[in-house]
C-alpha positions in Angstrom: 11.0 -15.7 -20.6 11.4 -15.5 -16.9 11.1 -11.8 -16.1 11.4 -9.9 -12.9 9.9 -6.4 -12.5 10.9 -4.2 -9.6 8.2 -1.8 -8.6 5.7 -4.1 -10.3 2.8 -2.9 -8.0 3.4 0.7 -8.9 1.9 2.9 -11.6 4.1 2.1 -14.6 5.3 -1.2 -13.3 1.9 -2.8 -12.9 0.9 -1.9 -16.4 4.1 -3.4 -17.7 3.5 -6.6 -15.7 0.0 -6.9 -17.2 1.4 -6.6 -20.7 4.3 -9.1 -20.1 1.9 -11.6 -18.6 -0.5 -11.2 -21.5 2.4 -11.8 -23.9 3.0 -15.2 -22.2 6.1 -14.5 -20.0 6.6 -15.8 -16.5 6.6 -12.7 -14.4 7.8 -12.1 -10.9 7.0 -8.8 -9.1 9.2 -7.2 -6.4 7.6 -4.3 -4.5 7.8 -2.9 -0.9 4.4 -1.3 -1.2 5.7 2.1 -0.1 3.7 3.5 -2.9 2.6 0.5 -4.9 -0.8 -1.1 -4.5 -1.5 -4.8 -4.0 -4.7 -4.5 -6.0 -2.6 -3.6 -9.0 -0.5 -6.8 -9.0 -1.5 -9.1 -11.8 -2.8 -12.4 -10.4 -0.6 -14.4 -12.8 2.6 -12.8 -11.4 4.6 -14.2 -8.5 4.7 -11.6 -5.8 7.7 -10.8 -3.6 7.1 -8.3 -0.8 10.6 -6.9 -0.6 12.6 -3.7 -0.6 15.2 -3.5 -3.4 17.7 -2.3 -0.9 17.2 -5.3 1.4 18.0 -9.0 1.6 14.5 -9.9 0.3 15.6 -9.0 -3.2 18.1 -11.8 -3.3 15.4 -14.3 -2.4 13.2 -13.0 -5.2 16.0 -13.4 -7.7 16.7 -16.9 -6.5 13.0 -17.9 -6.8 12.4 -16.2 -10.2 15.7 -17.0 -11.9 15.1 -14.1 -14.3 16.5 -13.9 -17.8 15.5 -10.2 -18.0 14.9 -7.5 -15.3 12.8 -4.4 -15.7 14.0 -2.0 -13.0 11.0 0.3 -12.4 11.1 0.7 -8.6 12.1 4.3 -7.6 11.5 7.2 -5.4 10.0 9.4 -8.0 9.0 12.8 -6.4 11.1 15.8 -7.3 9.9 17.9 -4.4 10.4 15.1 -1.9 13.9 14.6 -3.2 14.7 18.2 -2.5 13.4 17.9 1.1 15.1 14.5 1.7 17.9 13.8 -0.7 19.2 11.0 1.5 16.0 8.9 1.1 16.0 9.6 -2.6 19.6 8.4 -3.0 19.1 5.3 -0.9 16.2 4.1 -3.1 17.4 5.3 -6.5 21.2 4.7 -6.2 21.8 2.0 -3.6 18.7 0.2 -4.6 19.8 0.2 -8.2 23.3 -1.1 -7.3 21.7 -3.9 -5.4 19.5 -4.9 -8.4 22.5 -4.8 -10.7 24.7 -6.8 -8.3 22.1 -9.6 -8.3 21.6 -9.4 -12.1 25.3 -10.1 -12.5 25.2 -13.0 -10.0 22.3 -14.6 -11.8 23.6 -13.9 -15.3 20.6 -11.9 -16.3 20.6 -11.3 -20.1 19.2 -7.8 -20.1 18.3 -5.0 -17.7 15.7 -2.3 -18.8 16.0 0.7 -16.6 13.3 3.3 -16.0 15.1 6.7 -16.1 13.9 10.2 -16.6 14.2 12.7 -19.5 12.1 15.3 -17.7 14.5 15.7 -14.8 17.9 14.6 -16.2 18.7 17.4 -18.7 18.0 20.3 -16.3 17.0 23.5 -18.1 17.8 22.3 -21.7 20.3 24.1 -23.8 18.3 23.0 -26.8 14.8 21.8 -27.5 13.8 19.1 -28.0 16.6 17.6 -25.9 18.2 14.5 -27.4 20.1 11.7 -25.6 23.5 13.5 -26.2 22.3 16.6 -24.4 24.5 17.3 -21.3 23.1 15.8 -18.1 22.5 18.8 -15.8 19.8 17.8 -13.2 18.3 20.5 -11.0 17.0 18.1 -8.4 18.3 15.3 -6.3 15.8 13.0 -8.0 17.4 13.8 -11.4 20.9 13.4 -9.9 20.0 10.0 -8.5 18.7 8.8 -11.8 21.9 10.0 -13.5 23.9 8.1 -10.9 21.8 5.0 -11.6 22.5 5.3 -15.3 26.2 5.5 -14.6 26.2 2.4 -12.4 24.3 0.5 -15.1 26.9 1.3 -17.7 29.7 0.4 -15.3 28.3 -2.7 -13.7 26.6 -4.1 -16.8 29.8 -3.4 -18.7 31.9 -5.5 -16.3 29.3 -8.4 -16.0 28.3 -8.6 -19.6 24.6 -7.9 -18.9 23.0 -6.0 -21.8 21.1 -2.9 -20.9 18.5 -0.5 -22.2 18.0 2.9 -20.5 14.6 4.5 -21.2 14.4 8.2 -20.3 10.7 8.9 -19.8 8.8 12.1 -20.3 6.0 12.9 -17.8 4.1 9.7 -17.8 0.4 9.8 -17.0 -2.6 7.4 -17.1 -4.8 5.1 -15.0 -3.4 3.9 -11.6 -1.2 7.0 -11.1 -1.4 8.0 -7.4 -3.3 11.3 -7.0 -2.3 11.6 -3.4 1.4 11.9 -3.9 3.4 14.8 -5.3 4.3 13.3 -8.6 1.9 13.2 -11.5 0.0 16.5 -12.1 -2.5 14.8 -14.3 -3.6 12.4 -11.6 -3.6 15.2 -8.9 -5.6 17.6 -11.0 -8.1 14.9 -12.1 -8.7 13.7 -8.5 -9.2 17.3 -7.3 -11.7 18.2 -10.1 -13.7 15.0 -9.6 -14.0 15.9 -5.9 -15.1 19.4 -6.8 -11.9 20.9 -5.4 -9.7 23.6 -7.0 -6.3 22.1 -8.2 -3.1 23.9 -7.2 -0.8 25.2 -9.9 2.7 25.9 -8.7 4.0 29.0 -10.4 2.4 30.7 -13.4 1.2 27.6 -15.2 3.5 28.0 -18.1 5.9 25.3 -17.1 6.1 23.0 -20.1 6.5 19.2 -20.0 6.4 16.3 -22.5 3.4 14.2 -21.4 3.3 10.6 -22.6 0.6 8.0 -21.9 1.6 4.9 -19.8 0.5 2.5 -22.6 3.1 4.1 -24.9 5.7 3.6 -22.2 4.8 0.0 -21.7 5.3 -0.5 -25.5 8.7 1.1 -25.3 9.7 -1.3 -22.6 8.5 -4.4 -24.5 10.4 -3.3 -27.6 13.5 -2.8 -25.5 13.3 -6.4 -24.5 14.0 -7.4 -28.1 16.8 -5.0 -28.6 20.3 -6.0 -29.7 23.2 -4.6 -27.8 22.9 -1.6 -25.4 21.1 1.7 -25.8 19.8 4.9 -24.2 16.5 6.3 -25.5 14.2 9.1 -24.8 10.6 8.0 -24.5 8.2 11.0 -24.9 6.1 12.7 -27.6 8.4 15.5 -28.6 5.6 17.9 -27.9 5.6 20.4 -25.0 2.4 21.0 -23.1 2.0 23.7 -20.3 0.5 23.0 -16.9 -2.2 25.5 -17.8 -3.0 23.5 -20.9 -3.1 20.3 -18.9 -5.6 21.9 -16.5 -7.9 22.9 -19.3 -7.7 19.5 -21.0 -8.7 17.7 -17.8 -11.4 20.3 -17.0 -12.9 19.7 -20.4 -12.9 15.9 -20.0 -14.2 16.0 -16.4 -16.8 18.7 -17.0 -15.2 21.0 -14.4 -15.9 24.7 -14.6 -13.8 26.0 -11.7 -10.5 27.8 -11.8 -7.1 26.7 -10.3 -5.4 28.0 -7.2 -1.9 29.3 -7.6 1.0 28.7 -5.2 4.7 29.7 -5.3 6.9 27.8 -7.8 8.7 24.8 -6.3 12.5 24.4 -6.2 13.9 21.8 -8.6 11.2 22.1 -11.2 12.4 22.5 -14.7 10.8 25.3 -16.7 10.6 23.8 -20.2 11.4 20.3 -21.4 10.4 18.2 -24.4 12.3 15.2 -25.7 13.8 14.3 -29.1 12.6 10.8 -29.7 14.0 10.1 -33.1 16.6 7.6 -31.8 13.9 5.4 -30.3 11.9 5.6 -33.5 15.0 4.7 -35.6 16.5 1.9 -33.4 13.6 0.5 -31.4 10.8 1.1 -33.9 8.9 2.9 -31.1 6.8 6.1 -31.3 4.1 7.4 -28.9 0.7 6.6 -30.3 -1.8 7.9 -27.8 -2.9 11.5 -28.6 -2.9 13.8 -25.5 -6.6 14.5 -25.6 -7.5 10.9 -25.9 -5.1 9.9 -23.1 -6.6 12.5 -20.8 -10.1 11.3 -21.6 -9.2 7.7 -20.8 -7.4 8.7 -17.6 -10.4 10.8 -16.4 -12.8 8.0 -17.2 -10.7 5.4 -15.3 -10.4 7.7 -12.2 -14.1 8.4 -12.3 -14.8 4.7 -12.1 
């Protein structure tokens, strides 16, 4: 198939592009390189240096003539979204609308949208949170992803484009940026390998559902083969505290220091883990990378 991936130079997007190219698809990448890296772009992919909010996206669609679009481009920092909700909304809401507008114009068959399970449900009323849980985000980032989902249902419904929405847990793995504010695994790993003390915001008991990027790529690939529309959590169903993440990385990295503690950040959910039974049942997907193995692979990649 002809496939276009927005954010294809980013952490998750670049891994997805590698897999799609390996599977024999003709892949086009759209990325503005605000956070993506040129070195991550698969050499077999056609590259379009463009912002999803701008006119360059239309040229990319015209050149690629995609049959399917994976929309992975996003402003993905909770804390930055709290500081600057306008920037967050421009990228995650207006950018998504522009992608969907062009999908309709080019009669794209399916859109696969990278959403969030970690920030969408707020402080869950029940755990694990399933896809029918109320959407009650605590941050502008979560709100912008919820808005993106609503536009997908609305615009795809009117254009006839099929869609799959994947609500990710906390994704980690090689290529994650350790210098941003998203991705505690990458941030902790980089600090430990430099011999520095990682910072834990709050008491370290915040609980997240950590899922390896290879598993997320597999969920996306399976979504491409889906019939009809669907919304799916993509996590492990297991909650892991920040303190446990620190200890797992320290063990893998041979680090014997202790963390620093800083005040808790606004917008951070206290506890979240995802009910993934729908994805297992309807997509045939289940996370396969154990946490300890995923951490060891991530530390080894960053050490290189």
